[in-house]
N, C-alpha and C positions, 0 to 999 in steps of 0.2 A: 670187225664182226665178232671175233672170239671174245673180245673184252666185254661186250654186252652180255654174252651168254655165260661168262665166267661165274658170276655170283647170283645167278637167277635160281639156283637150286633152293628148295624150301629150307634146307638146313642153314642157309645163310640169311634168308629173308624172314624167317619166323623165329619168335622168341622161344628159347628153351629154358625150362626151369632148372635151376642148379641144385635144388634140394637133394636129389639122389647122389650128388657128388659129395655131400657133407656127411655121409654115413660113416660111422666108426665101426670098423670090423675088428673084433677082438682077436688077439693072437692065439693060435693053437699051441698045444704043448710042443709040437714039433718045431714051430716057429721060435718059441721061447728057448728051446734047446739049441737051435742053430744060432740064435743071437748070442747066447752065452758062450758057445764055442768060438764064435767069431771074435768076441771081445777078448777072450783068453788068448787067442792067436795074435791079436793086435798088441796086447800087453806084452806078450813074450817077445814079439818082434821088436817092439820099442826098447825093451830091456837089452836085447842083443845089440841093437844099433847104438845105444848109449855106451855099452861096454867097449865096443870096437873103436869109439872115437876118443 
């Protein structure tokens, strides 16, 4: 009985357009700064790990 009811919701039975999912959102200045800091952190971590080996 539950198996028949499981996928009867409109979100499963009706087509949904995917265009809204393809929107490109530009990075903010804060995002760019965080990305830059993260890359520096990864580079430093990689240098330390290669020196230890």
